[in-house]
C-alpha positions in Angstrom: 30.1 -13.5 -156.1 26.6 -13.5 -154.6 23.7 -16.2 -156.5 20.2 -14.5 -157.0 18.1 -13.8 -154.1 21.3 -13.9 -152.1 22.5 -10.1 -150.4 26.3 -9.8 -150.9 28.4 -10.7 -147.8 25.0 -12.5 -146.3 26.0 -16.0 -144.2 23.7 -19.1 -145.9 21.1 -20.2 -143.6 21.3 -23.7 -142.4 18.7 -25.9 -142.4 19.1 -27.6 -138.7 18.2 -23.7 -137.8 14.3 -23.8 -139.2 13.7 -28.0 -139.1 11.6 -29.1 -136.5 9.7 -25.9 -135.1 6.1 -26.8 -135.3 5.2 -27.7 -131.7 1.2 -28.9 -133.6 2.8 -30.9 -135.3 4.5 -33.1 -132.8 1.8 -33.0 -130.1 -0.2 -34.5 -133.2 2.2 -37.0 -134.1 2.3 -37.8 -130.0 -1.1 -38.1 -129.9 -1.5 -40.7 -132.8 1.5 -43.0 -131.4 -0.2 -42.9 -128.2 -3.4 -44.1 -129.1 -2.2 -46.4 -131.5 0.4 -48.1 -128.5 -2.9 -48.0 -126.2 -5.0 -49.9 -129.0 -2.1 -52.3 -129.1 -2.0 -53.2 -125.6 -5.6 -54.3 -125.4 -4.9 -56.3 -128.2 -3.2 -58.9 -126.4 -6.0 -59.8 -124.1 -7.5 -62.6 -125.4 -10.5 -64.6 -124.7 -10.6 -68.6 -123.8 -10.9 -70.6 -126.7 -14.6 -71.9 -126.8 -13.8 -75.2 -128.2 -11.6 -75.3 -125.0 -14.6 -74.5 -122.4 -17.4 -77.0 -122.0 -18.6 -75.9 -118.3 -18.8 -72.3 -116.6 -16.0 -73.7 -113.7 -13.6 -74.3 -116.9 -14.6 -70.6 -117.7 -13.6 -69.2 -114.4 -10.6 -70.9 -114.5 -9.5 -69.9 -118.0 -10.1 -66.1 -116.8 -8.5 -66.8 -113.6 -5.4 -67.4 -115.8 -5.5 -64.5 -117.6 -4.9 -62.2 -115.0 -1.4 -61.6 -115.4 -2.3 -60.0 -118.7 -4.9 -58.3 -117.3 -2.2 -56.5 -114.5 -0.3 -55.6 -116.8 -2.7 -54.3 -119.0 -3.7 -52.2 -116.8 -0.8 -50.9 -115.6 0.5 -50.3 -119.0 -2.3 -48.2 -119.8 -1.8 -46.0 -116.3 1.7 -45.9 -117.6 1.2 -44.5 -120.9 -1.2 -42.2 -119.5 0.9 -40.7 -117.5 3.6 -39.9 -119.6 1.1 -38.6 -122.3 0.0 -35.8 -119.7 3.7 -35.6 -119.0 4.6 -34.4 -122.7 1.6 -32.9 -123.1 2.4 -30.5 -120.3 6.1 -30.1 -121.1 4.9 -29.0 -124.6 2.2 -26.4 -123.3 4.9 -24.8 -121.6 7.3 -24.5 -124.6 7.3 -21.1 -126.7 8.3 -23.0 -130.1 10.5 -26.4 -130.8 13.8 -26.8 -132.9 15.5 -29.4 -134.6 16.7 -30.7 -131.3 13.7 -30.8 -129.1 12.1 -32.5 -132.0 14.3 -35.5 -131.8 14.6 -35.5 -128.4 10.4 -36.3 -128.3 10.7 -38.3 -131.2 13.2 -40.8 -128.9 10.7 -40.3 -126.1 8.0 -41.8 -128.6 10.4 -44.5 -129.9 10.5 -46.0 -126.3 6.6 -45.6 -125.6 6.0 -47.2 -128.7 8.1 -50.3 -126.9 5.4 -50.5 -124.7 3.2 -53.7 -126.3 6.3 -55.8 -126.5 7.1 -55.0 -122.3 4.0 -55.3 -121.8 3.2 -58.8 -123.5 6.7 -59.8 -122.1 5.7 -59.2 -118.6 2.6 -60.7 -118.7 3.7 -64.1 -119.8 6.3 -64.4 -118.0 5.5 -62.3 -114.1 7.5 -64.8 -112.3 11.0 -64.1 -113.9 12.6 -61.3 -112.5 14.4 -60.2 -116.1 11.2 -59.8 -117.5 10.4 -57.1 -114.6 13.5 -55.5 -114.9 12.8 -55.3 -119.1 9.7 -53.6 -118.1 11.2 -51.6 -115.4 13.4 -50.4 -118.1 10.8 -49.0 -120.3 9.7 -46.7 -117.4 12.8 -45.3 -116.8 14.1 -44.5 -120.0 10.7 -42.4 -121.1 11.5 -40.5 -118.2 14.6 -39.8 -119.0 13.7 -38.4 -122.5 10.9 -36.6 -120.9 13.9 -35.0 -118.1 16.3 -34.2 -121.0 13.0 -32.4 -123.0 12.4 -30.0 -120.5 16.6 -29.5 -119.2 17.1 -28.9 -123.3 14.1 -26.2 -123.3 15.3 -24.4 -120.1 19.2 -24.1 -121.7 17.6 -23.6 -125.3 15.5 -20.5 -123.5 12.1 -21.7 -125.2 9.7 -21.5 -122.4 7.0 -19.7 -122.2 6.8 -16.6 -119.2 4.6 -18.9 -117.0 7.4 -21.8 -116.5 8.8 -20.1 -113.3 11.4 -21.5 -111.2 8.8 -22.8 -109.5 7.1 -24.5 -112.4 10.6 -25.6 -113.3 11.1 -27.2 -110.3 8.2 -29.1 -109.7 8.6 -30.7 -113.4 11.6 -31.9 -112.3 11.0 -33.0 -109.0 7.8 -34.9 -110.4 10.4 -37.1 -112.7 12.9 -37.6 -110.9 10.9 -38.5 -107.6 9.1 -41.1 -110.0 11.7 -42.5 -111.6 13.8 -43.3 -108.2 10.2 -44.5 -106.6 10.2 -47.2 -109.7 13.7 -48.1 -109.1 12.9 -48.9 -105.7 9.9 -51.2 -106.8 11.6 -53.1 -109.4 14.2 -53.8 -106.5 11.5 -55.8 -104.9 11.8 -58.3 -107.5 14.8 -59.8 -105.1 12.0 -60.7 -102.7 9.4 -61.8 -105.4 8.5 -61.0 -109.0 4.8 -60.3 -108.1 6.0 -57.9 -104.8 7.2 -55.8 -107.5 5.0 -55.7 -109.8 2.3 -54.9 -107.0 4.2 -51.9 -105.9 4.8 -50.7 -109.5 0.5 -50.9 -109.6 0.2 -49.0 -106.9 2.9 -46.3 -107.9 0.7 -45.9 -111.2 -2.5 -45.7 -109.1 -0.6 -43.2 -106.9 0.4 -41.0 -109.8 -3.8 -41.0 -111.5 -5.0 -40.6 -107.8 -3.0 -38.1 -106.9 -3.7 -37.9 -103.3 -3.2 -34.8 -101.1 -1.4 -36.1 -98.2 1.8 -36.5 -96.9 5.0 -37.4 -98.9 2.8 -38.4 -101.6 1.5 -35.1 -102.4 4.6 -34.1 -103.9 4.9 -36.5 -106.1 
């Protein structure tokens, strides 16, 4: 017997079909999390303790000791900017969202929220290969989530008409090449962790500058 407001013979609507459809709310949540995480990064930069500094030379030495923290901060801020642009680019190519796409992006944001931890670990233990590997994992996981988000959107046919085959190929190529280069960079820690960190910084700077020559233009 049909209940009030339900047509005879009609099937019940599943909650999962109507959940998580707002792209605007997803974008707003993402912006908020990125803003908080970027702010938390700078909070790990601590000025030298005044009572321990008695001369300008001592201040120079204290500032020099902070270089791992500054390097890790710079690299992570660039990383967050790169991933924020990547996610916003994807969202701009979605016609709508659904429950599955929303949860994939929430998984992406989970990995982003771990960036202050991996950054602090790298700054404190930059000479340890394990710290570099943990930081690298914090680069791989968001990349995997972004690739999963894009491929799901393609399968679910929720991309805008402007998302041509060429656009899709460029988007996926960007993620795959970036992750491959990150893997090469982290492998350099077998030589020395500093070499690996330097390579990661150069890769992030390359992504920001986006030089228009050679193979780097395709990255």
